[in-house]
LOLUMMAR-124232 format. One record per residue (C-alpha): x, y, z; residue number from 0; residue in one letter; chain. Coordinates in steps of 0.02 Angstrom, whole numbers. Layout:
<rs>
{{X; Y; Z}; NUM; "A"; "A"}
...
</rs>
This chain:
<rs>
{{-3211; 1549; 3018}; 0; "X"; "A"}
{{-3326; 1529; 3163}; 1; "X"; "A"}
{{-3327; 1662; 3300}; 2; "X"; "A"}
{{-3346; 1530; 3434}; 3; "X"; "A"}
{{-3254; 1381; 3371}; 4; "X"; "A"}
{{-3092; 1341; 3279}; 5; "X"; "A"}
{{-3101; 1343; 3091}; 6; "X"; "A"}
{{-3061; 1188; 2991}; 7; "X"; "A"}
{{-2984; 1190; 2820}; 8; "X"; "A"}
{{-2965; 1041; 2706}; 9; "X"; "A"}
{{-2799; 1030; 2614}; 10; "X"; "A"}
{{-2835; 948; 2450}; 11; "X"; "A"}
{{-2657; 899; 2407}; 12; "X"; "A"}
{{-2616; 812; 2569}; 13; "X"; "A"}
{{-2769; 727; 2638}; 14; "X"; "A"}
{{-2759; 840; 2790}; 15; "X"; "A"}
{{-2874; 952; 2893}; 16; "X"; "A"}
{{-2806; 1104; 2980}; 17; "X"; "A"}
{{-2885; 1216; 3111}; 18; "X"; "A"}
{{-2834; 1367; 3214}; 19; "X"; "A"}
{{-2914; 1475; 3350}; 20; "X"; "A"}
{{-2949; 1658; 3324}; 21; "X"; "A"}
{{-2838; 1748; 3310}; 22; "X"; "A"}
{{-2748; 1609; 3213}; 23; "X"; "A"}
{{-2583; 1621; 3309}; 24; "X"; "A"}
{{-2567; 1430; 3322}; 25; "X"; "A"}
{{-2627; 1302; 3198}; 26; "X"; "A"}
{{-2658; 1115; 3223}; 27; "X"; "A"}
{{-2656; 984; 3090}; 28; "X"; "A"}
{{-2739; 814; 3080}; 29; "X"; "A"}
{{-2701; 682; 2947}; 30; "X"; "A"}
{{-2834; 546; 2972}; 31; "X"; "A"}
{{-2836; 482; 2796}; 32; "X"; "A"}
{{-2738; 470; 2633}; 33; "X"; "A"}
{{-2891; 527; 2537}; 34; "X"; "A"}
{{-2895; 707; 2479}; 35; "X"; "A"}
{{-2999; 822; 2587}; 36; "X"; "A"}
{{-3112; 930; 2481}; 37; "X"; "A"}
{{-3212; 1026; 2610}; 38; "X"; "A"}
{{-3250; 1029; 2797}; 39; "X"; "A"}
{{-3397; 1099; 2897}; 40; "X"; "A"}
{{-3441; 1108; 3079}; 41; "X"; "A"}
{{-3577; 997; 3156}; 42; "X"; "A"}
{{-3707; 1058; 3279}; 43; "X"; "A"}
{{-3670; 908; 3393}; 44; "X"; "A"}
{{-3484; 938; 3386}; 45; "X"; "A"}
{{-3347; 878; 3267}; 46; "X"; "A"}
{{-3348; 898; 3081}; 47; "X"; "A"}
{{-3432; 836; 2925}; 48; "X"; "A"}
{{-3306; 815; 2784}; 49; "X"; "A"}
{{-3307; 773; 2598}; 50; "X"; "A"}
{{-3150; 676; 2558}; 51; "X"; "A"}
{{-3106; 567; 2412}; 52; "X"; "A"}
{{-3279; 524; 2350}; 53; "X"; "A"}
{{-3362; 500; 2517}; 54; "X"; "A"}
{{-3452; 593; 2651}; 55; "X"; "A"}
{{-3389; 564; 2828}; 56; "X"; "A"}
{{-3387; 629; 3005}; 57; "X"; "A"}
{{-3223; 680; 3087}; 58; "X"; "A"}
{{-3193; 680; 3275}; 59; "X"; "A"}
{{-3044; 793; 3300}; 60; "X"; "A"}
{{-2995; 728; 3474}; 61; "X"; "A"}
{{-2995; 544; 3430}; 62; "X"; "A"}
{{-2945; 567; 3244}; 63; "X"; "A"}
{{-3088; 447; 3202}; 64; "X"; "A"}
{{-3162; 461; 3028}; 65; "X"; "A"}
{{-3332; 379; 3008}; 66; "X"; "A"}
{{-3391; 354; 2830}; 67; "X"; "A"}
{{-3571; 400; 2794}; 68; "X"; "A"}
{{-3581; 357; 2610}; 69; "X"; "A"}
{{-3464; 321; 2467}; 70; "X"; "A"}
{{-3513; 394; 2299}; 71; "X"; "A"}
{{-3455; 382; 2118}; 72; "X"; "A"}
{{-3368; 218; 2143}; 73; "X"; "A"}
{{-3373; 195; 1953}; 74; "X"; "A"}
{{-3267; 352; 1934}; 75; "X"; "A"}
{{-3100; 314; 2018}; 76; "X"; "A"}
{{-3022; 475; 1954}; 77; "X"; "A"}
{{-3150; 584; 2038}; 78; "X"; "A"}
{{-3142; 672; 2206}; 79; "X"; "A"}
{{-3244; 793; 2311}; 80; "X"; "A"}
{{-3203; 977; 2299}; 81; "X"; "A"}
{{-3289; 1127; 2380}; 82; "X"; "A"}
{{-3433; 1112; 2502}; 83; "X"; "A"}
{{-3538; 1214; 2622}; 84; "X"; "A"}
{{-3690; 1199; 2736}; 85; "X"; "A"}
{{-3855; 1279; 2688}; 86; "X"; "A"}
{{-3970; 1382; 2803}; 87; "X"; "A"}
{{-4061; 1224; 2859}; 88; "X"; "A"}
{{-3907; 1124; 2905}; 89; "X"; "A"}
{{-3886; 1020; 2746}; 90; "X"; "A"}
{{-3709; 992; 2679}; 91; "X"; "A"}
{{-3686; 1029; 2495}; 92; "X"; "A"}
{{-3526; 968; 2410}; 93; "X"; "A"}
{{-3475; 934; 2231}; 94; "X"; "A"}
{{-3355; 825; 2139}; 95; "X"; "A"}
{{-3231; 842; 1995}; 96; "X"; "A"}
{{-3116; 735; 1890}; 97; "X"; "A"}
{{-2928; 746; 1925}; 98; "X"; "A"}
{{-2807; 789; 1787}; 99; "X"; "A"}
{{-2729; 637; 1705}; 100; "X"; "A"}
{{-2587; 744; 1639}; 101; "X"; "A"}
{{-2550; 933; 1653}; 102; "X"; "A"}
{{-2698; 1021; 1573}; 103; "X"; "A"}
{{-2785; 855; 1530}; 104; "X"; "A"}
{{-2950; 817; 1618}; 105; "X"; "A"}
{{-3103; 715; 1572}; 106; "X"; "A"}
{{-3247; 834; 1549}; 107; "X"; "A"}
{{-3416; 838; 1637}; 108; "X"; "A"}
{{-3375; 697; 1760}; 109; "X"; "A"}
{{-3425; 789; 1919}; 110; "X"; "A"}
{{-3586; 818; 2010}; 111; "X"; "A"}
{{-3659; 918; 2154}; 112; "X"; "A"}
{{-3734; 822; 2303}; 113; "X"; "A"}
{{-3829; 865; 2461}; 114; "X"; "A"}
{{-3807; 768; 2625}; 115; "X"; "A"}
{{-3962; 788; 2731}; 116; "X"; "A"}
{{-3957; 782; 2921}; 117; "X"; "A"}
{{-4039; 608; 2915}; 118; "X"; "A"}
{{-3887; 554; 2810}; 119; "X"; "A"}
{{-3984; 533; 2650}; 120; "X"; "A"}
{{-3900; 601; 2493}; 121; "X"; "A"}
{{-3969; 671; 2332}; 122; "X"; "A"}
{{-3884; 726; 2173}; 123; "X"; "A"}
{{-3925; 908; 2129}; 124; "X"; "A"}
{{-3821; 930; 1969}; 125; "X"; "A"}
{{-3739; 811; 1847}; 126; "X"; "A"}
{{-3609; 830; 1709}; 127; "X"; "A"}
{{-3513; 963; 1806}; 128; "X"; "A"}
{{-3331; 995; 1764}; 129; "X"; "A"}
{{-3261; 1064; 1928}; 130; "X"; "A"}
{{-3392; 1093; 2059}; 131; "X"; "A"}
{{-3328; 1238; 2161}; 132; "X"; "A"}
{{-3385; 1392; 2259}; 133; "X"; "A"}
{{-3564; 1397; 2325}; 134; "X"; "A"}
{{-3673; 1499; 2441}; 135; "X"; "A"}
{{-3852; 1559; 2469}; 136; "X"; "A"}
{{-3935; 1726; 2460}; 137; "X"; "A"}
{{-3981; 1813; 2623}; 138; "X"; "A"}
{{-4166; 1781; 2595}; 139; "X"; "A"}
{{-4125; 1595; 2561}; 140; "X"; "A"}
{{-4218; 1602; 2397}; 141; "X"; "A"}
{{-4066; 1588; 2280}; 142; "X"; "A"}
{{-3921; 1463; 2270}; 143; "X"; "A"}
{{-3759; 1519; 2191}; 144; "X"; "A"}
{{-3638; 1395; 2116}; 145; "X"; "A"}
{{-3475; 1394; 2019}; 146; "X"; "A"}
{{-3425; 1264; 1891}; 147; "X"; "A"}
{{-3246; 1326; 1864}; 148; "X"; "A"}
{{-3224; 1272; 1684}; 149; "X"; "A"}
{{-3380; 1371; 1637}; 150; "X"; "A"}
{{-3286; 1526; 1698}; 151; "X"; "A"}
{{-3448; 1587; 1773}; 152; "X"; "A"}
{{-3558; 1604; 1925}; 153; "X"; "A"}
{{-3737; 1535; 1906}; 154; "X"; "A"}
{{-3892; 1571; 2008}; 155; "X"; "A"}
{{-4028; 1443; 2045}; 156; "X"; "A"}
{{-4197; 1464; 2125}; 157; "X"; "A"}
{{-4189; 1381; 2295}; 158; "X"; "A"}
{{-4324; 1296; 2399}; 159; "X"; "A"}
{{-4256; 1311; 2577}; 160; "X"; "A"}
{{-4390; 1189; 2641}; 161; "X"; "A"}
{{-4341; 1046; 2527}; 162; "X"; "A"}
{{-4162; 1091; 2487}; 163; "X"; "A"}
{{-4193; 1075; 2301}; 164; "X"; "A"}
{{-4119; 1189; 2167}; 165; "X"; "A"}
{{-4196; 1235; 1998}; 166; "X"; "A"}
{{-4197; 1356; 1852}; 167; "X"; "A"}
{{-4011; 1398; 1827}; 168; "X"; "A"}
{{-3964; 1561; 1749}; 169; "X"; "A"}
{{-3798; 1646; 1711}; 170; "X"; "A"}
{{-3756; 1777; 1839}; 171; "X"; "A"}
{{-3578; 1828; 1796}; 172; "X"; "A"}
{{-3451; 1772; 1668}; 173; "X"; "A"}
{{-3273; 1807; 1717}; 174; "X"; "A"}
{{-3168; 1923; 1611}; 175; "X"; "A"}
{{-3004; 1865; 1535}; 176; "X"; "A"}
{{-2890; 1943; 1663}; 177; "X"; "A"}
{{-2995; 1871; 1806}; 178; "X"; "A"}
{{-2955; 1696; 1745}; 179; "X"; "A"}
{{-3048; 1550; 1826}; 180; "X"; "A"}
{{-3171; 1562; 1972}; 181; "X"; "A"}
{{-3138; 1449; 2124}; 182; "X"; "A"}
{{-3210; 1473; 2300}; 183; "X"; "A"}
{{-3347; 1597; 2345}; 184; "X"; "A"}
{{-3435; 1675; 2493}; 185; "X"; "A"}
{{-3572; 1801; 2524}; 186; "X"; "A"}
{{-3563; 1958; 2635}; 187; "X"; "A"}
{{-3692; 2038; 2749}; 188; "X"; "A"}
{{-3747; 2153; 2609}; 189; "X"; "A"}
{{-3790; 2005; 2498}; 190; "X"; "A"}
{{-3642; 2029; 2379}; 191; "X"; "A"}
{{-3537; 1884; 2318}; 192; "X"; "A"}
{{-3350; 1871; 2335}; 193; "X"; "A"}
{{-3263; 1754; 2210}; 194; "X"; "A"}
{{-3082; 1691; 2221}; 195; "X"; "A"}
{{-2998; 1696; 2051}; 196; "X"; "A"}
{{-2871; 1559; 2030}; 197; "X"; "A"}
{{-2727; 1614; 1916}; 198; "X"; "A"}
{{-2806; 1787; 1924}; 199; "X"; "A"}
{{-2723; 1840; 2087}; 200; "X"; "A"}
{{-2878; 1925; 2156}; 201; "X"; "A"}
{{-3047; 1911; 2236}; 202; "X"; "A"}
{{-3192; 2002; 2151}; 203; "X"; "A"}
{{-3356; 2064; 2225}; 204; "X"; "A"}
{{-3512; 2037; 2122}; 205; "X"; "A"}
{{-3685; 2114; 2144}; 206; "X"; "A"}
{{-3813; 1975; 2114}; 207; "X"; "A"}
{{-3948; 2106; 2078}; 208; "X"; "A"}
{{-3856; 2177; 1929}; 209; "X"; "A"}
{{-3736; 2040; 1882}; 210; "X"; "A"}
{{-3593; 2166; 1884}; 211; "X"; "A"}
{{-3423; 2164; 1967}; 212; "X"; "A"}
{{-3414; 2307; 2093}; 213; "X"; "A"}
{{-3247; 2281; 2176}; 214; "X"; "A"}
{{-3078; 2196; 2149}; 215; "X"; "A"}
{{-2950; 2156; 2283}; 216; "X"; "A"}
{{-2781; 2100; 2217}; 217; "X"; "A"}
{{-2668; 1979; 2310}; 218; "X"; "A"}
{{-2480; 1953; 2300}; 219; "X"; "A"}
{{-2489; 1780; 2220}; 220; "X"; "A"}
{{-2587; 1715; 2071}; 221; "X"; "A"}
{{-2670; 1552; 2125}; 222; "X"; "A"}
{{-2807; 1620; 2239}; 223; "X"; "A"}
{{-2921; 1475; 2289}; 224; "X"; "A"}
{{-3054; 1529; 2414}; 225; "X"; "A"}
{{-3116; 1664; 2531}; 226; "X"; "A"}
{{-3219; 1680; 2690}; 227; "X"; "A"}
{{-3256; 1809; 2825}; 228; "X"; "A"}
{{-3196; 1787; 3003}; 229; "X"; "A"}
{{-3138; 1882; 3156}; 230; "X"; "A"}
{{-3243; 1929; 3307}; 231; "X"; "A"}
{{-3367; 2029; 3206}; 232; "X"; "A"}
{{-3337; 1950; 3035}; 233; "X"; "A"}
{{-3254; 2106; 2970}; 234; "X"; "A"}
{{-3096; 2015; 2913}; 235; "X"; "A"}
{{-3083; 1915; 2753}; 236; "X"; "A"}
{{-2971; 1765; 2746}; 237; "X"; "A"}
{{-2909; 1710; 2575}; 238; "X"; "A"}
{{-2819; 1548; 2533}; 239; "X"; "A"}
{{-2695; 1517; 2395}; 240; "X"; "A"}
{{-2608; 1368; 2315}; 241; "X"; "A"}
{{-2438; 1326; 2257}; 242; "X"; "A"}
{{-2480; 1168; 2163}; 243; "X"; "A"}
{{-2467; 1187; 1975}; 244; "X"; "A"}
{{-2322; 1306; 1987}; 245; "X"; "A"}
{{-2151; 1251; 1925}; 246; "X"; "A"}
{{-1990; 1287; 2022}; 247; "X"; "A"}
{{-1955; 1443; 1919}; 248; "X"; "A"}
{{-2124; 1515; 1953}; 249; "X"; "A"}
{{-2120; 1468; 2137}; 250; "X"; "A"}
{{-1954; 1563; 2152}; 251; "X"; "A"}
{{-2045; 1717; 2088}; 252; "X"; "A"}
{{-2201; 1687; 2194}; 253; "X"; "A"}
{{-2141; 1669; 2376}; 254; "X"; "A"}
{{-2318; 1697; 2440}; 255; "X"; "A"}
{{-2397; 1549; 2347}; 256; "X"; "A"}
{{-2486; 1432; 2467}; 257; "X"; "A"}
{{-2508; 1562; 2604}; 258; "X"; "A"}
{{-2672; 1620; 2688}; 259; "X"; "A"}
{{-2704; 1805; 2685}; 260; "X"; "A"}
{{-2805; 1914; 2800}; 261; "X"; "A"}
{{-2890; 2068; 2723}; 262; "X"; "A"}
{{-2952; 2211; 2833}; 263; "X"; "A"}
{{-3035; 2375; 2797}; 264; "X"; "A"}
{{-3157; 2312; 2666}; 265; "X"; "A"}
{{-3299; 2407; 2746}; 266; "X"; "A"}
{{-3414; 2259; 2740}; 267; "X"; "A"}
{{-3441; 2107; 2856}; 268; "X"; "A"}
{{-3478; 1928; 2826}; 269; "X"; "A"}
{{-3606; 1817; 2907}; 270; "X"; "A"}
{{-3586; 1664; 3021}; 271; "X"; "A"}
{{-3567; 1497; 2935}; 272; "X"; "A"}
{{-3706; 1369; 2953}; 273; "X"; "A"}
{{-3679; 1206; 3052}; 274; "X"; "A"}
{{-3727; 1036; 2986}; 275; "X"; "A"}
{{-3885; 990; 3081}; 276; "X"; "A"}
{{-3834; 822; 3150}; 277; "X"; "A"}
</rs>
């Protein structure tokens, strides 16, 4: 969440973007499209860049106008964009995934990771991805971190901040059984990674230098989907959760499913998010 601007959250299940000021006492929703919104980022010139359906677009909040930049993967009608984030040079990274065709049934390795440059050109960084998810960059901008959820792991890539290219993937951390599946991810001001564990009911903190988990924060609902730092000094962590995939019996036992949580007292701060440079 930005210190100076409202935050925007894509809601995958409803084709909707939400934002709220800080503190988030009032929220505002916008439903400009029926396509599923995978990720949203702020633009330097105002407004938002969004990954929705299988296209990159710009969103003007005041007019509710959505301007398509580029449609991708038109030969994969079951695909959609998922998580995305802006790199230190203002490029928007976002990845795709295949939707389930039935509960627990999904075509494998149909997704990819793309980069939208400020000049609106697009390159494919990774192919044959299952569920492209959490992503971030090291504080020195030399390493790119990425999650493919069905690999149950976080991978690290060498990163050329001048070209925006990634290379040389290596396994950084493989989730343990009780941690379940990795989803969203962010980095803190000490260079440590925080990973949301969907169906694991927690966020975990990983040291990229050692590849070890160094902290676990448990939440009161299982389907934890993403995390980011916010507040006036970025000392608060905001954690999202989902209620999709839970049957009525489970939902009755999980009244907090789908809520956004604020965690304080972690003793570590986050860093400001990058803006798309156009």
